[in-house]
C-alpha positions in Angstrom: -14.4 2.6 16.8 -17.1 3.9 19.2 -20.8 4.3 18.2 -21.3 7.4 16.1 -24.6 9.1 15.3 -25.3 9.1 11.5 -27.3 12.3 12.0 -24.2 14.4 11.7 -22.2 13.2 8.7 -19.4 15.8 9.3 -18.7 14.5 12.8 -18.8 10.9 11.6 -16.4 11.7 8.7 -14.0 13.6 11.0 -13.9 10.8 13.6 -13.7 8.2 10.9 -10.5 9.9 9.5 -9.0 10.1 12.9 -9.7 6.4 13.6 -8.3 5.4 10.2 -5.1 7.4 10.7 -4.6 6.0 14.2 -5.0 2.3 13.1 -2.8 2.8 10.0 -0.1 4.1 12.3 -0.6 1.3 14.8 -0.4 -1.4 12.2 2.7 0.0 10.6 4.4 0.3 14.0 3.6 -3.4 14.7 5.2 -4.3 11.4 8.2 -2.0 12.1 8.9 -3.5 15.5 8.7 -7.2 14.5 12.3 -7.4 13.5 14.2 -4.5 15.2 17.9 -4.5 14.5 20.7 -2.1 15.2 21.4 -1.6 11.5 17.8 -1.1 10.5 17.1 1.3 13.3 20.3 3.2 12.5 19.2 3.4 8.9 15.8 4.8 10.1 17.6 7.4 12.2 19.7 8.6 9.2 16.5 8.9 7.1 14.8 10.8 9.8 17.8 13.2 10.0 17.6 13.9 6.3 13.8 14.5 6.6 14.1 16.9 9.6 16.9 18.9 7.9 15.2 18.9 4.5 18.3 17.4 3.0 18.3 16.2 -0.6 20.6 13.4 0.4 20.0 10.4 2.5 22.5 8.0 3.9 20.6 4.8 3.8 17.8 2.9 2.0 14.0 3.3 2.5 12.6 1.9 5.7 9.5 0.9 3.9 9.3 -0.6 0.3 6.2 -1.3 -1.7 6.8 -4.1 -4.2 4.3 -4.7 -6.9 4.5 -8.5 -7.1 1.2 -8.8 -9.0 -0.1 -6.0 -11.2 -3.2 -8.0 -12.3 -6.5 -8.3 -10.4 -9.5 -10.5 -10.5 -11.9 -7.7 -9.6 -13.0 -4.6 -11.5 -13.7 -2.0 -8.7 -15.1 1.2 -10.2 -12.6 3.5 -8.5 -9.5 1.5 -9.4 -7.7 1.7 -12.8 -8.5 -2.0 -13.3 -12.2 -1.1 -13.4 -11.8 0.9 -16.7 -8.8 -0.7 -18.4 -9.3 -1.7 -22.1 -8.0 -5.1 -23.3 -4.9 -3.4 -24.7 -4.2 -1.6 -21.4 -4.7 -4.8 -19.5 -2.1 -6.6 -21.7 0.3 -3.7 -21.2 0.1 -4.1 -17.4 2.5 -7.1 -17.7 3.0 -10.2 -15.7 3.6 -11.0 -12.0 7.1 -10.3 -10.6 9.3 -13.4 -10.8 11.0 -14.8 -7.7 14.5 -14.1 -8.9 13.9 -10.4 -9.2 12.2 -10.3 -5.9 15.0 -12.0 -4.0 17.5 -9.7 -5.6 15.6 -6.7 -4.3 15.4 -8.2 -0.8 19.1 -9.0 -0.8 19.8 -5.3 -1.3 17.3 -4.2 1.4 18.0 -6.6 4.2 19.5 -5.1 7.3 18.1 -1.7 6.5 14.5 -1.9 5.4 12.1 -2.7 8.2 9.0 -3.8 6.3 7.6 -4.3 2.8 4.1 -4.2 1.4 3.8 -6.8 -1.3 1.1 -5.3 -3.4 0.2 -2.1 -5.4 -2.9 -2.0 -7.6 -3.3 -5.8 -8.1 -4.2 -8.9 -6.2 -1.0 -10.4 -4.6 -2.4 -13.9 -4.2 -2.4 -14.2 -8.0 1.4 -14.5 -7.9 2.1 -18.3 -7.5 5.4 -17.5 -5.7 3.8 -15.1 -3.2 4.4 -17.3 -0.2 8.0 -18.0 -1.2 8.5 -14.3 -1.5 7.0 -13.6 1.9 9.1 -16.3 3.5 12.3 -15.0 1.8 11.6 -11.5 3.1 10.7 -12.6 6.6 13.8 -14.9 6.8 15.8 -11.8 6.0 14.1 -10.0 8.9 11.9 -7.7 6.8 8.3 -7.7 8.0 5.7 -8.1 5.2 2.0 -7.3 4.7 -0.4 -7.7 1.8 -3.8 -6.4 1.0 -6.1 -9.0 -0.6 -9.7 -9.0 -1.8 -9.8 -12.7 -0.8 -12.5 -13.2 -3.4 -10.9 -16.2 -5.0 -10.7 -19.9 -4.5 -8.2 -20.7 -1.6 -7.3 -24.2 -0.8 -6.4 -25.5 2.6 -2.8 -25.7 1.5 -2.8 -22.0 0.6 -4.2 -21.2 4.1 -1.4 -23.3 5.7 1.1 -21.5 3.4 -0.1 -18.1 4.7 1.0 -19.2 8.2 4.1 -21.1 7.2 5.4 -18.0 5.2 5.6 -15.9 8.3 3.4 -13.1 6.9 3.2 -10.2 9.4 -0.1 -8.6 8.4 -3.0 -9.7 6.2 -5.4 -6.9 5.3 -8.7 -7.9 3.6 -10.8 -5.2 1.8 -14.5 -6.0 1.9 -16.6 -2.8 1.9 -19.8 -4.7 2.8 -21.0 -7.8 4.7 -23.9 -8.7 2.5 -24.0 -9.8 -1.2 -25.9 -6.7 -2.3 -23.7 -4.2 -0.6 -20.3 -5.9 -1.2 -20.8 -6.1 -5.0 -21.3 -2.4 -5.4 -17.7 -1.5 -4.7 -16.1 -4.9 -5.4 -17.3 -5.8 -8.9 -16.8 -9.4 -9.9 -16.3 -10.2 -6.2 -18.4 -12.6 -4.2 -19.1 -11.9 -0.5 -19.9 -15.5 0.4 -16.4 -16.5 -1.0 -14.8 -13.8 1.0 -16.7 -14.5 4.2 -15.9 -18.2 4.0 -12.2 -17.5 3.3 -11.9 -15.1 6.2 -13.6 -17.5 8.6 -11.3 -20.3 7.5 -8.1 -18.3 7.8 -9.1 -17.0 11.3 -10.1 -20.5 12.4 -6.8 -21.9 11.3 -5.0 -19.2 13.1 -6.7 -20.2 16.3 -6.0 -23.9 15.7 -2.3 -23.2 15.3 -2.2 -20.7 18.2 -0.4 -18.4 15.8 0.4 -14.8 16.6 1.0 -13.8 12.9 -0.3 -12.8 10.5 -2.3 -10.1 12.2 -5.7 -10.2 10.5 -7.4 -6.9 9.6 -10.6 -6.1 7.7 -10.3 -2.8 5.8 -13.8 -1.3 5.3 -14.1 1.7 3.0 -17.2 3.7 4.0 -19.7 4.9 1.4 -23.2 6.2 1.8 -24.5 2.9 0.7 -22.8 0.7 3.3 -22.7 2.9 6.5 -25.6 0.9 7.8 -23.4 -2.2 8.0 -20.9 -0.5 10.3 -22.0 -2.4 13.3 -22.5 -5.6 11.3 -18.8 -5.7 10.2 -17.7 -5.1 13.7 -19.9 -8.0 14.9 -18.6 -10.3 12.1 -15.0 -9.5 13.1 -15.7 -10.1 16.8 -17.5 -13.4 16.2 -14.8 -14.8 14.0 -11.8 -13.6 15.9 -10.6 -11.1 13.3 -8.0 -8.9 15.1 -9.1 -5.5 13.8 -11.5 -3.5 11.6 -10.2 -0.4 10.0 -12.8 2.1 8.8 -11.7 4.4 6.0 -13.6 7.1 4.2 -14.3 5.9 0.7 -13.7 8.0 -2.4 -16.2 7.7 -5.2 -14.0 9.6 -7.5 -11.9 7.2 -9.7 -8.3 7.2 -8.6 -7.1 8.0 -12.1 -8.9 11.3 -11.8 -8.4 12.0 -8.1 -4.6 11.3 -8.3 -3.9 13.2 -11.5 -1.4 16.1 -11.7 -3.0 19.5 -10.6 -1.2 22.3 -12.5 -4.3 24.4 -11.8 -3.3 24.6 -8.1 -0.7 26.8 -6.4 2.3 25.2 -4.7 2.2 25.1 -0.9 4.3 27.5 1.0 7.5 26.2 2.6 6.9 24.7 6.0 8.8 23.4 9.0 8.6 19.9 7.7 8.5 18.4 4.1 5.0 18.2 2.6 5.5 14.5 1.9 7.6 11.8 3.6 7.6 9.2 0.7 10.9 10.4 -0.9 12.6 10.2 2.5 11.3 6.9 3.8 9.6 4.8 1.1 9.9 3.5 -2.4 7.7 1.7 -5.0 9.2 -1.0 -7.1 7.0 -2.1 -10.0 6.6 -5.6 -11.3 9.2 -5.1 -14.0 11.8 -3.5 -11.7 11.1 0.1 -12.5 11.2 2.4 -9.4 8.6 5.1 -8.7 8.6 7.5 -5.7 5.1 6.6 -4.5 1.9 4.5 -5.1 -0.7 7.3 -4.9 0.1 9.7 -7.8 0.0 9.4 -11.6 -1.7 6.0 -11.5 -2.1 6.1 -15.3 1.7 6.2 -15.5 2.3 3.1 -13.4 1.6 0.7 -16.2 2.1 2.9 -19.3 4.7 2.7 -22.0 6.4 5.9 -20.9 9.4 5.6 -18.6 10.6 9.2 -18.7 9.5 9.9 -15.1 10.9 6.8 -13.5 13.3 7.2 -10.6 15.4 4.3 -11.9 15.4 0.6 -12.9 16.6 -2.2 -10.7 17.5 -4.2 -13.8 20.2 -1.6 -14.5 21.1 0.0 -11.2 21.3 -0.9 -7.5 18.9 0.4 -5.0 21.6 2.4 -3.4 22.4 4.1 -6.7 18.8 4.8 -7.4 18.0 6.2 -4.0 20.9 8.6 -4.1 20.5 9.6 -7.7 19.3 12.9 -9.2 15.5 12.1 -9.5 15.3 11.2 -5.9 17.2 14.3 -4.8 14.9 16.4 -6.9 11.9 14.7 -5.2 13.2 15.5 -1.8 13.9 19.1 -2.9 10.3 19.5 -4.2 8.6 18.1 -1.1 10.8 20.3 1.1 10.3 23.4 -1.0 7.1 22.9 -3.1 7.5 26.4 -4.6 10.3 25.0 -6.7 7.7 23.3 -8.9 7.2 26.6 -10.7 10.6 26.3 -12.2 10.6 22.5 -12.7 9.9 21.5 -16.3 9.0 17.9 -15.5 9.3 15.4 -12.7 7.1 12.6 -11.3 6.2 14.7 -8.2 5.4 17.9 -10.1 1.9 19.1 -9.6 1.0 16.5 -7.0 -2.0 17.6 -4.9 -0.1 16.8 -1.7 2.4 19.6 -2.7 -0.4 22.0 -3.7 -3.1 24.1 -2.0 -6.4 25.4 -3.2 
């Protein structure tokens, strides 16, 4: 990202968003193209046809799946639900996904899904089977990536496991390259631990001459850390980190920012659906429940209510869930947001992506 004057915050923010969007697209394309196959590409073509034609039906499985292998986290970031959870809510989150459930999911996705992100709101490295999971997915030609805070003890064996697993992309969120700045957004985190772990992983990658995983620093930008913009780039360059992605930070807690917005009007119908998630992606929770996306109704993700679930992998196959009524309704809503007015209840109802001020 080129040098930007801080004297004009609007220009900085606009360019930051463009840079962030570009690099997110690039990294996903890299993951997509690691294991191209005729069946997976044909599946993507069918999904694209459904998207372009605004069809409620799809003739495949999602090209991208987010699997919540670890709902727990060692940090308490203020914008994240983990930052405000009570002890009761923390117990309700549940345990890490077990290997058997994960392998069953991959068995259903192989040959059609191109890549999987093995995290949601938690820290994936807390799952003791994470590297077995990654290896199983990669062996079945599904690219994987995880986002980690890397603020935990990592042994040399764990670092070797990262490379042996075949992980495609490792994203590390830091939001600061000094102890004072880092701790503001990453509460309970320790910058020196993160710095040491990043240096060790990057160094081991060079020793092995490995291509993967691609190493990326994800830097959420806030007024209090913009002065470290050049420092994080320098740190990445000096330690052979492949990429730094700058993303505008949101000081509004996600539970509030991603809440339903019945106060807004539905968007007018457009040439393309307002959201691509119901056509191309899926979120599978740690207990096997299926939700349409990871960005909305975050208070619902780990609650006791299951009335808005799209399905349950413990009961139904992914083919059955992806073609069932709740998913068809989701595709209908993102294609024609005005239908929300007559919709009594659905996970996607009143999502801000489908609304306008």
